[in-house]
C-alpha positions as CSV (number, residue, x, y, z in Angstrom):
1,X,8.5,22.0,-83.2
2,X,6.1,22.5,-86.1
3,X,6.3,19.9,-88.9
4,X,3.3,20.0,-91.3
5,X,2.1,16.9,-93.0
6,X,1.2,17.3,-96.7
7,X,-2.5,16.9,-97.4
8,X,-3.9,17.9,-94.0
9,X,-6.3,20.8,-93.6
10,X,-4.6,24.2,-92.8
11,X,-7.4,25.1,-90.4
12,X,-9.6,23.0,-88.0
13,X,-12.7,24.1,-86.2
14,X,-12.8,22.8,-82.6
15,X,-16.4,22.2,-81.5
16,X,-16.0,22.5,-77.7
17,X,-18.4,20.2,-75.8
18,X,-17.1,20.5,-72.3
19,X,-20.0,22.5,-70.8
20,X,-22.6,20.1,-72.1
21,X,-21.1,16.6,-72.8
22,X,-18.4,17.1,-70.2
23,X,-20.4,18.3,-67.2
24,X,-23.4,16.1,-67.9
25,X,-21.5,13.0,-66.8
26,X,-19.8,14.5,-63.8
27,X,-21.0,13.1,-60.4
28,X,-20.5,16.6,-58.9
29,X,-23.2,19.2,-59.9
30,X,-21.6,22.6,-60.4
31,X,-23.5,25.8,-60.0
32,X,-24.9,27.9,-62.8
33,X,-22.4,30.6,-62.0
34,X,-19.5,28.2,-62.4
35,X,-20.9,27.0,-65.7
36,X,-21.3,30.4,-67.1
37,X,-17.8,31.4,-66.0
38,X,-16.5,28.2,-67.6
39,X,-18.1,29.1,-70.9
40,X,-16.8,32.7,-70.7
41,X,-13.3,31.4,-70.1
42,X,-13.5,29.0,-73.0
43,X,-14.6,31.8,-75.4
44,X,-11.8,34.0,-74.0
45,X,-9.3,31.3,-74.9
46,X,-10.4,31.6,-78.5
47,X,-12.9,28.8,-78.9
48,X,-15.5,30.0,-81.3
49,X,-18.1,27.2,-80.9
50,X,-19.0,26.2,-77.4
51,X,-21.9,23.8,-76.9
52,X,-23.5,25.3,-73.9
53,X,-26.1,23.0,-72.4
54,X,-28.9,20.6,-73.1
55,X,-32.6,21.2,-72.8
56,X,-33.3,17.8,-71.5
57,X,-35.5,16.8,-68.6
58,X,-33.7,17.3,-65.2
59,X,-35.0,13.9,-64.3
60,X,-32.6,12.3,-66.8
61,X,-29.7,14.7,-66.6
62,X,-29.8,16.5,-63.2
63,X,-26.4,18.0,-63.8
64,X,-28.0,20.3,-66.5
65,X,-31.2,21.2,-64.6
66,X,-30.1,24.9,-64.8
67,X,-30.0,24.9,-68.6
68,X,-32.3,27.9,-69.1
69,X,-30.5,30.0,-66.5
70,X,-27.0,29.2,-67.9
71,X,-28.0,29.8,-71.6
72,X,-29.9,33.0,-70.8
73,X,-26.8,34.4,-69.2
74,X,-24.2,33.4,-71.7
75,X,-26.3,34.3,-74.8
76,X,-26.2,37.9,-73.7
77,X,-22.6,38.1,-72.6
78,X,-20.6,35.7,-74.7
79,X,-20.1,36.5,-78.4
80,X,-19.4,33.0,-79.9
81,X,-21.5,30.3,-81.4
82,X,-23.5,28.7,-78.6
83,X,-25.2,25.5,-79.7
84,X,-27.6,23.7,-77.4
85,X,-28.8,20.1,-77.5
86,X,-32.5,19.6,-77.9
87,X,-33.8,16.0,-77.4
88,X,-37.4,16.7,-78.7
89,X,-39.9,19.4,-79.6
90,X,-40.3,20.4,-76.0
91,X,-36.6,21.0,-75.8
92,X,-36.7,23.0,-79.0
93,X,-39.5,25.2,-77.6
94,X,-37.2,26.1,-74.7
95,X,-34.3,26.8,-77.0
96,X,-36.4,29.1,-79.3
97,X,-37.8,31.0,-76.3
98,X,-34.3,31.8,-75.1
99,X,-33.0,32.9,-78.5
100,X,-30.8,29.9,-79.5
101,X,-29.5,30.1,-83.1
102,X,-27.8,26.7,-83.3
103,X,-29.2,23.4,-82.0
104,X,-28.2,19.8,-82.0
105,X,-30.1,16.5,-81.8
106,X,-28.7,13.3,-80.5
107,X,-29.4,10.3,-82.7
108,X,-28.3,6.7,-82.5
109,X,-26.9,4.4,-85.1
110,X,-28.2,1.3,-83.2
111,X,-31.5,0.0,-82.1
112,X,-30.5,-0.9,-78.6
113,X,-28.9,2.4,-77.8
114,X,-31.8,4.3,-79.2
115,X,-34.0,2.4,-76.7
116,X,-31.6,3.0,-73.8
117,X,-31.0,6.7,-74.5
118,X,-34.2,7.8,-76.2
119,X,-36.7,5.3,-74.8
120,X,-37.8,4.4,-78.3
121,X,-36.6,2.4,-81.3
122,X,-34.4,3.7,-84.1
123,X,-37.2,4.3,-86.5
124,X,-39.4,6.0,-83.9
125,X,-36.5,8.2,-82.8
126,X,-36.0,9.4,-86.4
127,X,-39.7,10.1,-86.6
128,X,-39.3,12.2,-83.4
129,X,-36.5,14.2,-84.8
130,X,-38.2,15.1,-88.1
131,X,-40.5,17.8,-86.8
132,X,-37.7,19.1,-84.5
133,X,-35.3,19.6,-87.5
134,X,-38.1,21.0,-89.7
135,X,-39.2,23.6,-87.1
136,X,-35.6,24.6,-86.3
137,X,-34.6,25.1,-90.0
138,X,-37.9,26.9,-90.7
139,X,-36.9,29.3,-87.8
140,X,-33.5,29.9,-89.5
141,X,-31.5,27.8,-87.0
142,X,-28.5,25.7,-87.8
143,X,-29.1,22.1,-86.9
144,X,-26.3,19.6,-86.2
145,X,-26.9,15.9,-85.4
146,X,-24.8,13.5,-83.4
147,X,-24.9,9.9,-84.5
148,X,-23.8,8.0,-81.5
149,X,-22.4,4.4,-81.5
150,X,-21.0,5.0,-85.0
151,X,-18.3,2.4,-84.5
152,X,-19.3,0.1,-81.7
153,X,-22.2,-0.5,-79.3
154,X,-21.8,-2.1,-75.8
155,X,-24.9,-4.2,-76.4
156,X,-24.7,-4.9,-80.1
157,X,-20.9,-5.0,-80.7
158,X,-19.4,-3.7,-83.9
159,X,-21.7,-1.5,-85.9
160,X,-22.3,-2.0,-89.6
161,X,-21.0,1.2,-91.4
162,X,-23.8,1.0,-93.9
163,X,-26.3,1.5,-91.0
164,X,-24.3,4.5,-89.8
165,X,-24.4,6.0,-93.3
166,X,-28.1,5.3,-93.7
167,X,-29.1,7.0,-90.4
168,X,-26.8,9.9,-91.2
169,X,-28.1,10.5,-94.7
170,X,-31.7,10.4,-93.5
171,X,-30.9,13.1,-90.9
172,X,-29.1,15.2,-93.6
173,X,-32.2,14.9,-95.8
174,X,-34.3,16.1,-92.9
175,X,-32.2,19.3,-92.9
176,X,-29.3,18.7,-90.5
177,X,-26.3,20.6,-91.8
178,X,-23.6,18.6,-90.0
179,X,-23.3,15.0,-88.7
180,X,-21.0,14.4,-85.8
181,X,-19.8,10.7,-85.9
182,X,-19.6,9.6,-82.3
183,X,-17.3,6.9,-81.1
184,X,-19.4,6.9,-77.9
185,X,-17.6,4.1,-76.1
186,X,-14.1,4.8,-77.6
187,X,-13.6,1.5,-79.4
188,X,-12.7,2.8,-82.9
189,X,-9.3,2.4,-84.5
190,X,-7.9,4.5,-87.3
191,X,-8.7,2.1,-90.1
192,X,-12.3,2.0,-89.1
193,X,-12.4,5.8,-89.2
194,X,-11.0,6.0,-92.7
195,X,-13.3,3.2,-93.9
196,X,-16.4,4.9,-92.5
197,X,-15.6,8.3,-94.0
198,X,-14.9,6.6,-97.4
199,X,-18.4,5.0,-97.1
200,X,-19.9,8.5,-96.8
201,X,-18.0,9.7,-99.8
202,X,-19.4,6.8,-101.9
203,X,-22.9,7.7,-100.7
204,X,-22.4,11.3,-101.9
205,X,-21.8,12.9,-98.5
206,X,-18.8,15.2,-98.5
207,X,-16.5,15.8,-95.6
208,X,-17.9,19.3,-95.3
209,X,-21.0,17.6,-93.8
210,X,-19.1,15.6,-91.3
211,X,-17.5,16.1,-87.9
212,X,-15.9,13.5,-85.5
213,X,-16.4,13.0,-81.8
214,X,-14.0,10.5,-80.2
215,X,-13.8,9.2,-76.7
216,X,-10.5,8.0,-75.3
217,X,-11.4,4.7,-73.6
218,X,-8.7,2.8,-75.3
219,X,-6.3,5.7,-75.9
220,X,-7.2,6.0,-79.6
221,X,-8.9,9.4,-79.8
222,X,-5.9,11.3,-81.2
223,X,-4.9,8.6,-83.7
224,X,-8.5,8.4,-84.9
225,X,-8.6,12.2,-85.2
226,X,-5.5,12.2,-87.3
227,X,-7.0,9.6,-89.5
228,X,-10.1,11.8,-89.9
229,X,-8.0,14.8,-90.8
230,X,-6.2,12.8,-93.5
231,X,-9.6,12.2,-95.0
232,X,-10.3,15.9,-95.1
233,X,-12.4,16.4,-91.9
234,X,-12.1,19.9,-90.6
235,X,-14.4,19.9,-87.5
236,X,-13.4,18.0,-84.4
237,X,-15.4,17.7,-81.2
238,X,-13.4,17.9,-78.0
239,X,-13.9,18.7,-74.3
240,X,-11.7,21.0,-72.3
241,X,-9.6,18.9,-69.8
242,X,-11.1,15.7,-71.2
243,X,-14.3,16.0,-69.2
244,X,-17.2,13.9,-70.0
245,X,-18.5,10.5,-71.1
246,X,-22.1,9.3,-71.7
247,X,-24.6,8.7,-68.8
248,X,-26.3,5.9,-70.8
249,X,-23.1,4.1,-71.8
250,X,-21.2,3.3,-68.7
251,X,-18.1,2.0,-70.5
252,X,-17.6,5.5,-72.1
253,X,-14.8,7.5,-70.6
254,X,-13.9,11.1,-71.2
255,X,-14.0,12.9,-74.5
256,X,-10.9,13.7,-76.4
257,X,-9.3,16.5,-74.4
258,X,-9.2,19.8,-76.2
259,X,-5.7,20.6,-75.0
260,X,-4.4,17.2,-76.3
261,X,-6.0,17.9,-79.7
262,X,-4.5,21.4,-79.7
263,X,-1.0,20.1,-79.0
264,X,-1.2,17.7,-82.0
265,X,-2.7,20.3,-84.3
266,X,-0.1,23.0,-83.3
267,X,2.7,20.5,-84.1
268,X,1.2,19.9,-87.5
269,X,1.0,23.6,-88.2
270,X,-2.8,23.6,-88.3
271,X,-4.5,26.8,-87.2
272,X,-7.3,26.8,-84.6
273,X,-7.3,30.3,-83.1
274,X,-7.2,28.9,-79.6
275,X,-4.7,30.0,-76.9
276,X,-3.5,26.7,-75.3
277,X,-2.2,28.4,-72.2
278,X,-5.5,30.1,-71.5
279,X,-7.3,26.9,-72.1
280,X,-5.0,25.0,-69.7
281,X,-5.7,27.7,-67.0
282,X,-9.4,27.1,-67.6
283,X,-9.2,23.3,-67.3
284,X,-7.2,23.5,-64.1
285,X,-9.7,26.0,-62.7
286,X,-12.6,23.7,-63.6
287,X,-10.8,20.6,-62.2
288,X,-10.4,22.5,-58.9
289,X,-14.1,23.2,-58.7
290,X,-14.8,19.5,-59.5
291,X,-12.4,18.5,-56.8
292,X,-10.3,16.1,-58.9
293,X,-7.3,16.1,-61.1
294,X,-7.6,17.1,-64.8
295,X,-7.4,14.0,-67.0
296,X,-5.8,15.7,-69.9
297,X,-2.1,14.7,-70.3
298,X,-1.3,18.0,-72.0
299,X,-2.8,19.9,-69.2
300,X,-0.8,17.9,-66.7
301,X,2.4,18.3,-68.6
302,X,2.2,22.0,-69.1
303,X,1.1,22.6,-65.5
304,X,4.1,20.6,-64.4
305,X,6.4,22.8,-66.5
306,X,5.2,25.9,-64.8
307,X,6.2,24.6,-61.4
């Protein structure tokens, strides 16, 4: 039953991260052919933005060692926005060589996570991103930034919202056109989300510059998403079937499942352009290849109804 809520966006863009953020944290390494078929199926379900892979060293993320092969295939055969993660200038070089038009960098709101994930401090990591963003924008690419640990850090605890805003504003000033606020370990609650977005407004950063990226460690991802929508956010990151986590934050569980998000948005009358039945089929297909059940509750419920 569709019951709209006054004041919510009429349309939401789902930024699908399953092929990158989802598969990078799976213990099973799936083949390049499976990855490209996964991306093709996601696009066929109506997802218009599908983060494809990461041009990171295979030493750090062996699950994505075939990044060049996968991207070279899908960029020719899949007609949707196909962003890729680039950790540094070397990663950007690879993306440019293969014809990427949309890249993302992965920043941290905290010193400790910057050192754990990027092997350098917060200031040094921002210095590293500056030439990446400059070169990408000069080449006409769109550049998004993730700001991880935006609500809590497993080593530092609760994160000061002012620090999150400061890091984000500096990245926007570099040339990033969108900041995805990451609840990397899934500890945020709805009030924190509202408060942080309000901080951005007071700093002169509109919701058009922001996206949200929630993990479901404590079962709060949908509640936090609804809080963000009430603040005017219109881009939400999600992962088909709830795949993913973070290889450098072991307490992080899966991302918000795209199907769970779709079920809520459909009930609110919010358009996404995504066919939930096709997406459920895709997530069941991928779960079979991973050899484990799909963690999305909506996938499980709709699959059970079919039987």
